[in-house]
N, C-alpha and C positions, 0 to 999 in steps of 0.2 A: 390275618397279617396275608397280603398278596403282591404279590412281584410282577413288574413288567420290566423285560429286556429288551432294549434297544441298541442295534448293532450300530458303531460311530464309525468318521475314518478314521485311517491310521490306527486299527486295534484299538479303538476305544468302545466304552459300552456302557450306556446310561440305565440304571436300574431303578426305575420308580417304585418305591417302597410303601402301600398304605398298609395303616395298623387301627384296628377296629377303635369306636368309639369307648365301650368300654378302657379298655388299655391306656388311653389316653387319658382320662377322669381319672383310672388310678392313679396315674404319673401325677397327673396335676395335684391329687390329695397326699402324694409324698415330697413334691417339693410345696404345698403350706405347710406338711408337719416339719419340714425340713427348715424353713425363712419364718416359720409365726413368732418366734420368741426376739425376731428382728426388728418386728415390724410395731409402731406405737401407733395406739388408733383411740382417740379420746372417749372416755369412757368405761374402757376397759384396761384391766390391769397388762401388762407387757407378755406378749405370749399367750394373751389369752382369748383376745378378737377372732369369733365366727370366721369362717372362710368366707361365706356369702359377704358377711359386711366388709371384708378385705377388700372382696370383688366390685363391690357397688362403689366402694371407697377411691379404689387405685385401677379400676377396670378387668374386665374378666383375663385379658392375656397376662396380668400380673405374675401371674407363676409356671405361663407358658415356655419361657426359655429352658428352665430347669427342668420342666415336663420332658421337652423336647431331647434334652442332655440325658434324660433316664433312660427314655425310650430309642436313642438312634443307636448305642453300640450294638445291642444285644439285637434289636430289628437288623442292621445292616448285617451281622456277623449271621443271623440266622439266614437273609435273601442273600447273599453272598453264596452259601452253600446251597440254597435251593436252586440260584441261576445256572447252577454247573460250567459257570465259567471259572477259567484258570486267571484269577486276577494277581498282577503284579507291580500294584501300586497302593497307596495309601487312595481313601476315596477322598474324594471333590464331593460336599454335602449340601444341597440347597433344601428350602424349606418352599414346599407345593402349596400345601392349606394347612394350618392351624386353626380352627376356629373353634369355638366351644361346642358340643354338641354334636361335632362331626367327625368323620375319621382323622386321624392325623395323617399327611401326604408328606412324603420327601424323596428327594431324587440326589443316586450317589453314583457322579462321574468315574471312571475307573481303565485303568490300562488292562487289555487283556493279552495273554502270553503270545506274541507272534508265531504265526504260522510260519516256517522256513522250507524255501527250494533251494536242495542241499546239491551242489554240483560237486565236479570230482574230487575225490578225497584220497584213490586209494594212486600211489604213483607219483606223488608230487616230488618235484626236481628242486634238490636244496643244494647249495656249493659243499663239496666237501670238506671238511673240519679236521685236517693235521692234529695231534694232540699231543707233544712232547713235553720233559722236565729237563730243563739245563742245570749243570753244575752250580753256575748262579744261584739260583731260583733256590737250589739247596741249602746252599751256605747262609742264604738271607734267611732260610727260616731259623737254621741252627743259630745264626746271630742274633735271632730276635729273643727265643727262648734263652739264650744266655743273658741277653739286656734283661728279662723277666727275672732273673735270678741272681742279678750281679749287686752287691755290697755297694752302699755309696758312701765315700769318705770323702772328707775336707781336704781340703787344699790350701795353702797358705803362701808357698815357695813359687808362686810362676801366677802370670798374667791368664787372665779368663781366656780359653779357644772354643771353640764351636764343637759342640757334644756336649760339655759341661754344664751343669745345673746352678746358678747365680742366683743369690737375692741381692732384690734391688729397692730401694727406695726410687718413686718417679712421681712427677706433677707436671703435667700436661698444659699448654696456652698455647691460645691461637693467638697472634697479634697485642701479647701480652697479657690476655685474660684467660686465667684458668677456666675450666670447662667441666662440665656433669663427667665422673666418671673418669677424670683422667688422671685421678691419685690414686696412688697402692704405697703400703709401708711393707717391706720384709715379703714382697712380693718372688715367687718360687718359680726361675725361668728358665727352660730346657733350652740353651742357644742352638738354633739349625731346626726348632718342630715347629719355626712359622706360625707361634701362636697370637705373637703382636705384629701389627700391620709394618708393611714395608720395610725397612733395613734396621728395623730398631734392633735385632739382635745382634744383626753385623757390628754394630757401632759400638758392642757392650764389647765383643771378643778384643783381646790385648789391651785391657783394663783391670787394674790392679785392684784387691780391696783397700777401700775408704778414699778409693778415686771419686771425685766429683765431678759429672761432665753434661754436656746436652748432647743430645740425640735428634737429631733433624728428620721429619719422614714428611709423608703426604698421605690422608686418606683416601683410600681409594673413592673414584666417582660413586659405587655403585654401594658405597656405606650405608649400613643397614641405618645409622641416624643421620639426619636428613640436611642437619644444620652444621655437620663437620666434613659430609662427603664432598672430596675434593682439594679440601681446604690442606694447606701446610702447618704444622704443627712443630711445636718444641718441647720434648721435656727435659726436664731437669733431672739430672739420677744421681746416685751415690750407691756403689756397688760395697756393700757389707758382707758377701760372703759367697764363695767358690766352692761347691763338690764335684768330683767326678764319680762315673762309673766305674768300678772294678771290675772286667768280666772274669767269668771262673773259666779255667783252663778247660779246652775241650777235650777230656780225656774219659777212659771209661768208669773212672770214679763219679765223674759225672753225669756220664751216660745213665749210669747206673741210680744215681737219684732224681732225675727228671722222669725215666723210663721202668718201668717193673719189667717187662716184656724185653728190654735188650741188654747187651754184658756187653758191647764194645762201639766202639765208636762208630765201624764199618757197620755193623748192623743198625745202629740208630741212623746212620747217612740214609740208607736203603729202603727202610721204613719212612723216614721223611719224602723221601723220590716216591715213592710205591702211594705214600696220603695225597701229596700234591699231582699225584697224575688222576687219582681217581676224583680227585675235586675236578680236575679239568675237565675230564669225560663226564661229568655229572654235569658244568656248566655249559658244555658242546652240547651235550642231548637237550637239555632245557633251550636252548638257542634253536637248536633242530627243531624241536616241539612247537618253539613260538613262530618259525620262518612257515612249518607246514600245516600249522592252525589260519596263520594270517591270507596263507596262500587259498585255502579252500574258502576262505569270508571273502574273498574277493571274490570267488568263483560261485559263490553262492548269494540268492535272492531272500530278503527281510524285511521287514519296514518296523522298524523300534519306535514306538510311542514314546514322546518327551517323559509323560511322570514316572515310566518304569527305568527311565536312566536317571530322574532324580532322586529316585528312592535307593538307587545302588550308589549313587555319590552320597547319599546320606549314611549311609552304610558303612561304606569305604571313611567318612570323616567321622564317625563315632569311635570305626576300628584305630585309628591311627590317635585321638585321641585317649585310650585307652591303653594304648602301648606309649602316649607320654608320659599317662600316670603311673603307670609301672617303672619308670622310669625318675619319678620324681618331679616331675613336670605338669602344667597345665596348659590347657587347648587356650584359655585367655592370655597369659603370658607368650605362648609360640604366636599368635595372631598379634601381639602388640609387639613382639620384634619382628616379624616380617610386614607389620602394616597392613593388615588386611582385617576384614571383617567379616562373621560365618558366613555371610553370605558367599560372597567373595571367594572364599576358602572350598566351600564346596562345589563352584564352580568351575574349581582350578581341579576336583576331582571329574568330574563329567565326562573328560576322552576319555580315561581308562575305565570310567566305570561302563561306559558304549563298548569298549573296548572288551573286555569282561563278560558284559551281557551277549555281545556276537560270540565268543569263543563258546561261552556255556552253551546256546543254542547249537552252535554246528557239531559240537559233542556228541549234544545228545540226539541228535537225528544220526548222527554217524552210529551211537552205539543202537538206538531202535533199528536202525538199517542193517546192522551186523548181529544183532540178537546179542549184544551183550549186556549182561545182567550181572548183578553182584549172587554171588553164592553164599551159600550157608558159611560155606571154608571163608568164605571172604571177610564174612561179617562179626564172624569170631575173632580173623585175625588183627582185624581195625578195631574190636574190642579189648584185645589183649594191648595194642599198642597205647590204645587211650588211657586204659589201666595202668602200664608202666609212667606213662606220661605224669599221670595225677597221683601215684601212688594210692591206689584204690585195689581192691580186689575185682577182679571181672563180673563177677554175679552183682555187685553194688553198681557197677557203671552201667549195666544192663538196666538196672532196677530204675535206676536215674533218667535215661534212655525212656525206657519203655516201650511201648508199640504202637507210636501215635507219630505225630509229625514227624519227630526228630530223626526217630530211627527209619523212616522214607527215607529225609534226606541224605543220611547217610549212607543210605542204600544207592541213591542217585548220584551223592559223589564217587562212590568207587564205579560205578557203570563210567561215568563221565572220563575217569581217569584210568579205565581200561580201553575208554575209546581216543586217546592220547597217544596213549601206547601205539595201537592198531596204527594208525596213521601217519605215527612217525618210525615205527618198523617197518611200515611198506612205503616209504619215502625213498627214492631215488638220488643217490650221493652222486655228484658229475665233477 
């Protein structure tokens, strides 16, 4: 096998790969053995016709497509390594020569990792962010914990109020005609949660158990079901039941029930305040880091090839699909709900994909410029975190990762994280 490398514009390259006659012939033989049982030839039992007879009947190229599919993956992988290029996209394959008795030649057009001219990255100026915690934020967090531990009790001696959980039957119609998805029985709804459209929940407040009444609402103009968007609807409703959240008293007993490390209300409030502060400081740090990296990108020069963005966008789409799956949803359901097809969905990922690529490139450049690398201690600490996350022994994690590409990626990620911390610490707050 031989490889010719041609550099193209905008960090693209073309590999022309020539595979010898014998390898091509062997692949054609494998294709024949794979397909002969599917081919009927008069005078032969099915699957027993010799290859030369089949080629005379259907042409020598009858097995070429399968032969190409057999050759290309391994040949491309070997050629990519031999080329020495840092390839950052899937290849676009074209057949150049595919003739019996001649070498098999194909080309692979690929994106190559861009060179970057790094701009100023030390002393980037950003706005100073003041981080404080108010008493109201502490009280709201404690109220949320109390609500999570609330008892749900039935109410029969009063009308429904905002904050109650009501059970309702409803049947929706537009101009007297019922529509799909507009009917429900014994549907639980927390008044004030705004899970239903418009003022639906507000119009239930004040009603008593057994009341039958109409609720008049208007669907939003951007409602996901186009046939309902902007339309006025009437829901015939019946209130079947009312429940109310009974919050536990905020006292020392409650605190000891919800937090093993606190004994008094004052201790609990102080811990909540500290937690909120730490989260805010973490968010402020992340925002500062984003602003610094964005400024470095603006001052740097790089030419990102489109296929590199395409591949990153597809990877982000796959990650999104996996997160949906972990929540019991499918990408198909999500696309149906949002009215997008797969290609349009991937297109929505491209701006963020481009930003991710540029961020990674400038941080890699900073790491190189500053000599920031992952130490053995850094790697061991990362392995320990992964072991805790997956509930595995550290040695098992190492064994799974091995010493190849996956370990290399982890070491590079550590160096990039160090670079992000370096430029953030070096920034000047004004």
